N, C-alpha and C positions, 0 to 999 in steps of 0.2 A: 463488477462485483464493490456492494454495498461495500464502501471501507470511510471510514474519516480520511480528509484530507486527497481521497482518491483524482489523481491527477487524469481522470477518461474525457475527462471533457475541455485539455489544455494537447489532448495529442499527436492533432493536426500540425499545433503549432512547434510540441515540442521533437516529432518526431525524425525533422529535415534535424534536429542540430545533431542530435541525440546519435545518430547513422551516417552523417557527414564525415568521419573521416573512418571509417571502418571500411575490412577490406578484407581478404579471405582468411587473413590470421587473428584476426580481429576476436575479441571474445568478450563475451557482452554479460559486464555484469549487477545487477540491479541490489543493491545491500542492504533494501528497507522496502522489502518485495510485497507487504502485505495485502491489498487485495490484485495484485498483480496485474493492475490493466494500462502500466507502464512496458513488462516487458512481452506481456501476449501480446503485442505489436511491430515486437524489433523482430525485422526480416530475415536471423540466420540463427543457426543449428552449429552443436547445441550452444547454453546460454546457463547464467547460472543464476536462479534467486532465491538470495536470501532473507529471511527471517529471526527477528529473538522470540515473539508467542511463536509456543510451539505447536499449538494449536489449529495457527491463522497453515502453517507449513506442515500441518496433520491433512488437513484441510485439501489442502492444492496437490497431497501423496495419493490421498481418495482419490479429488477430479483426475487426476493422469493416468492410475489404475481401473479404474473404475468409472468415470463421468462420472451423469448424476443418478444413473442406478439407486443407491446408497442417501440420496438427501433426499428427508423426507416436502412434500409437495406444502405442507399445512405444519404451522408450526403453531400455536395457540397460547395465549398468557400467561396457561397455566404448567403446561409447560415448559416453556421460556423461564419462569421462574423457579423449576424446578434445573432442569439441566446452570441455572444461573446458580441457586445451592449445590450443586453440582461440584460447581469450576470450583466456588469457595471451600468447602467444606474437603473438597478432594477424596471421598465418596468412593471415585473409580464409579459411575452408577451407564455413564454413558461413554464414547470413544470420543477421544483427544478428533476428531475429527468433524462429528455432529458439537462437540462445546465451540471448538472454531468457526463452524458456520452462522447456528444462533448468537452467540457473542457479538458479532459482526454484524449479519446479513441481516439478522433480524432485530438489531436496535436501531435505536432513534439517533437517526445521523448519521447509519452505519458504526458509531461511537461506541467501544468495549462495552456491553452488558451495560449501556448507556438509560436504560429504557426499552423494552418491548414497544417496538416499532409497530402500532396499534391502525386498523382501520381508520380513515377520514372522510367521512361523513360528507363535508362538506363539499369537499374537491371529489369524493366517489370515489376515492385510495384505495387497495388494497397495497401497503406496504409489504407484504410479506408475501405476497402470488408477484407481485412485483422481483423484488429479491431474486424468488428461485426461476423467472424468466429472463435477467437479466444474467445471473450467475450460466444459466446454459446458455446462453445466447456467449458470453467469453468464451466456457468451452470450447462449444463447435467452432470456432476462430478464432483461436490458440493456439498463432504460428508456432509452431517445434513441440507443441505444449510435451508429447513424449520422451526429447531429446530436451526436455528442461531439469535443468541437477535443482531440486529446493532443498534448501537447503536450513536444518535447525541451528543459530549460531553468532553472537553478535558481532561486526558491521569492521572490527577490529582484529576478531579474529579469523580473516578468511585471507586466503594469500591470494597477491592481486603479482598479479607479469605485468613487463611494459608493455605488452601488446593489450591490453584491454583496455575496450572504453568501461567505463564506474558511472552509475548512478545510484544519487545519496538522495531522499528525501525520506530525511528523519525526523523524526517528531516537534514538529515545533516552539519553538524557547517561552511564544506567547500560551500555548497551548498546555493544558493535562487531561488528554482521552486517550489514551493508548494504556497495555497492558501491565505497563509499569515506567518505572521514571527515566527519566534520560540525562544524561552529563552532556548542556550541548557543549559547555567552554572545552569538553574534553574532544567532546566531537569535530572540532576547526583544531585543534589542533593537532590530532589525526589526515584530518582532510589535507596541512598543511603541508604534512611529507607524503602523506600516499601518492599528490599531485604531481610529486619527482620521480614517482617509482610506475606509472603507468604510462599510456598514448595519452590518454582523457580522464579529467574526476570530474563531475554537473552533481550543486546541491540547486534542489531544490526549497530556497526557504523566505519569510517574508522581509529579512536584514540577515549581514554577515556584516565579517570585521573588515578595517579600511581596506585590508591588504584578499580582500577576494571580491571580483568586478562582478558585475549589471550586464549579463549579456541579453537575456529576456525578458516580460515585464509584461502585464496582462492582472485588469481587474478583476479581482472575481467578489463574489455571494458569500457571507459569509457559512460557511455551512452545517452548521447548528441553529440558524436562522434567529443569529442576536439582535437586536431593532434598535436605534436610536428613534426611539417614540413613532413614526408609524413608517417611518423609511432603516429599508434594509439594511444595517453596515456593509458595508465594500469591505476589499484590505487585496494586498495588490502582492501576487503570490507570480515570482521571480525564481530564475536560473543562477548560478552564483560560477566561476573558476576563476580558480589560484592563478594570484597576481603578481606576486610575488616573487624575488627570486631565487 
């Protein structure tokens, strides 16, 4: 799924780390599910996927129930703007799952209503078509889709258990591209306490407080295409675990 901050390209590296301590008693919990590009590849049933954006959760519940049957194959710029206005003004013209699909998949960089992802004639790229086909492929290959529990919650409102493996991909401190504001300091304080209660807790970020240890990292291109001169900026994607006492 086209989604800002997606970890899809890193999953071949992250999957062995996230699953190495799993057994028959483990429940995998993705607390910032978003585009579900992580949880869709976790080979266990059931599992939990959480997100604070109710429209994204509505989209995934729709996909779980009806697949791609009700997802529009084409979204014009006029339709995009009409749906954006419906979202802003809460006029309830469109179903929540349609707002979720258009707000992410049909937006530039997969960033929430960040502008219509229009056709790129220079590269012959039809971003709307690519978004639809990419989501369709993900739904078809989503491991345990029917048994995944999708929850509209904040990360700190989910009850966790000692056998859980928890993955967190929160809005990064240096970015402001999601549907709502996020308190990163409060998150790290919560992560310290949660790490003591569960089997394993992993956090994706660019940086972390000193009491968190980086266990994996890889360079990535800036997802929104920012540049320094003619060179596209790169950042270092990292995975952390709590290293405190």
